[in-house]
C-alpha atoms as one frame of an Amber mdcrd trajectory, in Angstrom:
protein
 -18.408  44.239 -60.878 -17.765  43.279 -64.482 -18.195  39.549 -63.753 -21.509
  39.848 -61.872 -24.327  37.994 -63.628 -27.280  40.255 -64.437 -30.634  38.686
 -63.461 -34.144  39.522 -64.708 -36.582  41.316 -62.390 -39.618  43.569 -62.486
 -39.119  47.158 -61.310 -41.970  49.520 -60.356 -44.617  46.807 -60.708 -46.592
  48.734 -58.078 -46.378  52.426 -57.266 -45.285  51.652 -53.704 -42.507  49.384
 -54.997 -40.426  52.529 -55.601 -40.246  55.006 -52.722 -37.991  58.084 -52.634
 -37.461  60.244 -49.553 -35.442  63.416 -49.970 -32.674  64.449 -47.550 -31.464
  68.038 -47.359 -29.151  69.997 -45.107 -31.886  70.671 -42.552 -34.664  68.304
 -43.573 -35.333  64.611 -43.862 -38.628  63.870 -45.573 -40.682  60.740 -44.897
 -43.385  58.941 -46.816 -46.735  58.803 -45.008 -47.784  55.420 -43.687 -51.283
  56.304 -44.881 -51.203  58.455 -48.020 -54.457  60.454 -48.143 -54.962  62.300
 -51.435 -57.800  64.814 -51.887 -57.313  65.936 -48.290 -56.668  69.482 -47.052
 -53.299  70.339 -45.462 -52.937  70.451 -41.674 -51.581  73.849 -40.579 -52.102
  73.377 -36.828 -48.351  73.523 -36.071 -47.653  76.572 -38.259 -47.379  79.965
 -36.519 -49.509  82.216 -38.705 -48.720  85.323 -36.649 -45.106  85.612 -37.855
 -45.077  84.796 -41.579 -41.897  84.945 -43.631 -41.313  85.345 -47.344 -41.287
  81.608 -48.089 -43.441  78.791 -46.790 -41.701  75.417 -46.970 -43.442  72.069
 -46.816 -43.169  68.471 -47.926 -44.770  67.581 -51.231 -45.699  63.911 -51.265
 -46.912  62.527 -54.575 -47.879  59.298 -56.306 -47.892  58.423 -60.006 -47.361
  61.950 -61.344 -44.174  63.344 -62.878 -42.256  66.075 -61.073 -42.897  68.987
 -63.435 -46.607  68.211 -63.729 -46.827  68.120 -59.933 -45.098  71.488 -59.574
 -47.425  72.953 -62.213 -50.480  71.577 -60.414 -49.348  73.024 -57.070 -48.653
  76.408 -58.665 -52.037  76.509 -60.408 -54.029  75.518 -57.316 -52.196  78.098
 -55.173 -52.491  80.795 -57.861 -48.702  81.056 -58.206 -46.286  81.143 -61.092
 -44.236  77.979 -61.568 -41.018  79.871 -60.740 -42.496  80.797 -57.340 -42.386
  77.132 -56.319 -38.870  76.129 -55.280 -37.460  72.606 -55.158 -34.065  70.958
 -54.707 -34.400  68.028 -57.099 -36.733  66.171 -59.444 -38.449  62.902 -58.530
 -39.720  59.860 -60.422 -43.241  59.646 -61.842 -44.036  55.971 -61.314 -43.258
  56.049 -57.612 -44.277  57.400 -54.236 -41.979  60.304 -53.420 -41.564  62.946
 -50.739 -39.575  66.142 -51.153 -39.268  69.635 -49.731 -40.661  72.597 -51.694
 -40.968  76.327 -50.980 -43.849  78.654 -51.867 -43.189  82.377 -52.337 -45.570
  84.730 -50.475 -48.310  82.103 -50.082 -52.007  82.805 -49.737 -52.744  80.861
 -46.536 -56.431  80.477 -47.374 -55.508  78.756 -50.645 -53.017  76.537 -48.775
 -55.796  75.490 -46.383 -58.057  74.425 -49.254 -55.374  72.688 -51.351 -56.577
  69.283 -52.521 -55.293  66.989 -55.263 -55.824  63.289 -56.172 -52.077  62.570
 -56.424 -50.395  65.220 -54.264 -50.363  65.944 -50.512 -48.742  68.965 -48.835
 -47.646  68.553 -45.206 -45.201  69.616 -42.467 -45.167  73.371 -43.013 -42.455
  75.744 -41.837 -41.597  79.377 -42.574 -38.252  80.181 -44.203 -36.282  83.234
 -45.303 -35.052  81.619 -48.499 -36.275  79.712 -51.505 -35.399  76.044 -51.886
 -33.186  75.686 -54.972 -31.408  73.055 -57.018 -28.195  72.209 -55.199 -29.701
  72.218 -51.709 -30.368  68.483 -51.912 -27.811  66.227 -50.210 -29.119  62.741
 -50.934 -32.154  60.530 -51.536 -33.237  57.536 -49.490 -34.760  54.723 -51.546
 -37.032  51.820 -50.619 -37.389  49.575 -53.646 -39.038  46.215 -54.277 -37.865
  44.074 -57.214 -40.323  41.343 -58.182 -40.542  38.087 -60.112 -36.947  37.072
 -59.350 -35.913  33.431 -59.744 -35.129  31.805 -56.386 -31.548  30.867 -57.301
 -30.963  34.257 -58.911 -32.225  35.968 -55.761 -29.665  34.118 -53.628 -26.789
  34.985 -55.956 -27.629  38.630 -56.529 -28.312  39.480 -52.887 -24.920  38.016
 -51.950 -23.228  40.345 -54.457 -25.189  43.378 -53.291 -24.443  42.752 -49.600
 -20.718  42.830 -50.370 -21.015  46.116 -52.244 -19.315  49.286 -50.984 -19.419
  51.349 -54.172 -20.607  51.145 -57.768 -19.650  52.849 -61.053 -21.286  56.247
 -61.452 -22.254  55.719 -65.095 -24.725  57.975 -66.844 -27.954  56.059 -67.385
 -29.556  55.290 -70.775 -32.046  58.174 -70.433 -29.135  60.565 -71.065 -28.723
  59.096 -74.563 -32.371  59.291 -75.667 -34.928  56.912 -74.240 -36.998  56.603
 -77.430 -34.621  57.116 -80.360 -31.219  56.657 -78.712 -29.641  59.192 -81.060
 -28.585  61.996 -78.714 -24.879  61.136 -79.077 -25.177  60.948 -82.871 -26.761
  64.412 -83.011 -24.284  65.824 -80.508 -21.315  64.665 -82.566 -22.753  66.242
 -85.704 -23.075  69.549 -83.871 -19.522  69.306 -82.507 -18.238  68.634 -86.033
 -20.177  71.714 -87.238 -22.354  69.533 -89.477 -25.386  71.616 -88.606 -27.497
  70.621 -91.604 -27.043  66.899 -90.883 -27.744  67.468 -87.190 -31.045  69.217
 -87.915 -32.161  66.592 -90.423 -31.314  63.864 -87.897 -33.369  65.595 -85.198
 -36.296  65.917 -87.576 -36.286  62.606 -89.444 -34.627  59.868 -87.363 -37.308
  57.361 -86.331 -37.378  55.119 -83.287 -39.591  53.752 -80.549 -42.105  56.597
 -80.769 -45.809  56.877 -81.495 -46.944  55.978 -85.014 -48.025  59.539 -85.811
 -44.560  60.843 -84.894 -42.739  58.279 -87.035 -45.111  58.932 -89.923 -44.432
  62.681 -89.692 -40.684  62.132 -89.720 -40.836  59.773 -92.698 -43.108  62.143
 -94.621 -40.702  65.046 -94.125 -37.805  62.861 -95.263 -39.724  62.060 -98.473
 -41.168  65.487 -99.257 -38.484  67.754 -97.738 -41.058  70.534 -97.307 -40.384
  72.387 -94.039 -43.356  74.734 -94.389 -45.827  71.896 -94.807 -44.164  69.802
 -92.071 -44.597  72.671 -89.626 -48.350  72.106 -90.007 -48.539  68.322 -89.581
 -45.782  67.628 -87.009 -47.441  66.953 -83.608 -47.491  70.095 -81.401 -45.832
  68.351 -78.432 -42.603  67.918 -80.462 -41.532  71.388 -79.370 -37.921  71.265
 -80.584 -38.940  69.954 -83.992 -41.671  72.570 -84.292 -39.182  75.342 -83.468
 -36.741  74.119 -86.097 -39.453  73.728 -88.713 -40.834  77.201 -88.007 -37.464
  78.833 -88.674 -36.603  76.615 -91.645 -39.960  77.286 -93.290 -38.876  80.940
 -93.490 -35.194  80.330 -94.322 -34.794  76.734 -95.628 -30.994  76.691 -95.865
 -30.163  78.409 -92.583 -29.661  75.328 -90.399 -27.217  77.077 -88.061 -29.728
  79.890 -87.577 -32.466  77.369 -86.754 -30.273  75.802 -84.082 -29.383  79.197
 -82.635 -33.054  80.101 -82.307 -33.978  76.836 -80.580 -34.043  76.450 -76.807
 -30.559  76.144 -75.342 -31.378  73.186 -73.120 -32.251  71.030 -76.116 -28.977
  71.546 -77.948 -26.982  71.308 -74.730 -28.659  67.955 -74.127 -27.137  66.559
 -77.326 -23.613  67.793 -76.582 -23.874  66.686 -72.951 -24.818  63.226 -74.219
 -21.486  63.048 -76.062 -19.649  64.048 -72.875 -21.595  61.392 -70.965 -20.823
  58.635 -73.451 -17.113  59.477 -73.365 -17.219  59.504 -69.547 -18.882  56.065
 -69.472 -16.363  54.614 -71.940 -13.377  55.981 -69.998 -14.730  54.659 -66.708
 -15.577  51.240 -68.140 -12.095  50.802 -69.630 -10.376  52.060 -66.482 -12.320
  49.692 -64.221 -11.640  46.760 -66.551  -7.924  47.487 -66.132  -8.273  47.640
 -62.353  -7.745  51.370 -61.782  -8.747  52.364 -58.255 -11.117  55.338 -58.020
 -11.498  55.170 -54.240  -8.047  56.528 -53.449  -7.305  60.205 -52.866  -6.333
  62.144 -55.963  -8.070  59.861 -58.445 -11.771  59.779 -57.632 -13.144  61.410
 -60.796 -13.342  60.976 -64.554 -13.455  63.684 -67.181 -16.454  65.380 -68.690
 -14.494  66.440 -71.735 -14.354  70.043 -72.991 -12.012  72.277 -74.953 -10.090
  73.262 -71.788  -9.698  69.694 -70.542  -6.333  68.620 -69.158  -5.862  64.866
 -69.249  -4.807  62.967 -66.140  -1.259  61.701 -65.851  -0.411  58.020 -66.186
  -2.603  55.232 -67.471  -5.891  57.060 -66.855  -4.764  59.903 -69.104  -3.826
  57.446 -71.826  -7.283  55.867 -71.635  -8.936  59.300 -71.812  -7.048  60.255
 -74.951  -7.687  56.891 -76.599 -11.426  57.006 -75.901 -11.651  60.529 -77.298
  -9.819  59.380 -80.444 -12.122  56.346 -80.725 -15.041  58.773 -80.953 -13.223
  60.676 -83.716 -13.213  63.821 -81.593 -10.629  66.374 -80.464 -10.755  68.771
 -77.525 -11.158  71.775 -79.824 -14.360  70.253 -81.231 -16.088  71.239 -77.995
 -15.367  74.930 -78.638 -18.372  75.579 -80.874 -17.767  79.271 -81.494 -20.718
  79.465 -83.887 -23.077  78.832 -80.926 -21.721  80.569 -77.813 -23.548  78.445
 -75.216 -22.061  75.300 -76.789 -18.504  76.338 -75.974 -18.024  73.533 -73.435
 -14.987  74.017 -71.193 -15.231  70.622 -69.495 -15.424  69.453 -65.898 -15.291
  66.302 -63.751 -17.698  63.737 -62.324 -17.160  61.267 -59.505 -16.210  57.941
 -60.995 -17.737  55.741 -58.325 -20.509  56.263 -55.788 -20.619  55.041 -52.229
 -23.842  53.350 -51.198 -24.973  54.000 -47.615 -27.493  52.513 -45.175 -27.895
  49.413 -47.338 -30.485  46.865 -46.197 -31.695  43.801 -48.114 -34.594  41.463
 -47.507 -35.749  38.530 -49.650 -39.184  36.956 -49.353 -41.826  35.096 -51.368
 -43.389  37.288 -54.025 -47.072  37.918 -53.291 -47.697  38.896 -56.927 -45.798
  36.205 -58.847 -46.248  32.664 -57.562 -43.055  30.668 -57.205 -40.842  33.749
 -57.433 -38.983  35.885 -54.933 -39.136  39.608 -54.293 -36.124  41.549 -53.092
 -36.594  44.585 -50.869 -33.735  47.082 -50.977 -33.235  50.166 -48.827 -30.284
  52.523 -49.372 -29.150  56.143 -49.597 -27.450  57.744 -52.605 -25.950  61.234
 -53.077 -27.973  63.794 -55.016 -27.749  63.416 -58.782 -27.162  59.650 -58.634
 -30.024  57.523 -59.948 -31.172  54.411 -58.114 -31.634  52.710 -61.476 -27.937
  53.324 -62.236 -27.125  51.275 -59.136 -29.709  48.565 -59.835 -28.651  48.109
 -63.463 -25.387  46.617 -62.171 -27.405  43.590 -61.036 -30.805  43.493 -62.728
 -32.263  43.438 -66.213 -35.728  44.968 -65.948 -38.436  42.987 -67.736
């Protein structure tokens, strides 16, 4: 796939250009042919005489991010967020359908549920909550627009011949706005806690002007107490760090310890992801076969990692050295939850139920649009697949 020419295209030009339908062990959600927001749910097929602890249904949404949608459902049904179960998150700028569960629902509130971007449908009682891990795969229907006619012919030929693609981590893992997650993660792994905190607080990037101005001001003035007042409230990690540093300005390790785990894990996981991508890229360039039994995965490095035998193991060790890291760096004893043992991730992903259709683009005169339909395992992003062929403009 290294020699495939990447062609420009527009992704998610319209909400309905990106459709996701969730597939679980015992469910297969479908997008409505006629999405009707602000309508009340239909409970005609639900037996109300024999309720169970959980009520499951499909949550279909448009142009709203996953966590906001879950919060909206919880609020309208007078439930806590943790009483709404789900198996996976879904894109914002898309039309998506997924299964959710509601703990001990108030049926009268279900009947009156109405939202401008969310529809609840296909209800069924269940004895258990839907949780992360229950999802098997996602079925995608995607339209790519404004593609040059010759490019469309070339790229569709490549895609039709595709059986698998590299399971790289996407760019969002490395920081979509500042791109410094790996940099911060390495500083933490090297126990350079002061530098890590300053980088989190003062590195600027493709963010709003008020955010960049706050970061630059802190870098100039170096006053944590004052910065805690003017940093925007939605920068939750930064606000946490500043709060603790305003009380104890030299205790950078303590500030990290008192921050939310998921934030610091994100930085270290970004380092693992970058190493994984580099190992996989080098291995594929050398022609290593990840579709044969016994060698289908690449490392997510940790302090208990055991390198593969043969050439793959040599690549793993070289990539780790190129990043100026050692296995023991991942055993951050100063922060217990950052003692990363290591694991594995599938190196390549099989693409199933692939269908392709090319036609004249109704939005961009003289261009082609490419309709793609395919199924990917849970945890694999459609954009990771598409980025092998398209540069999104």
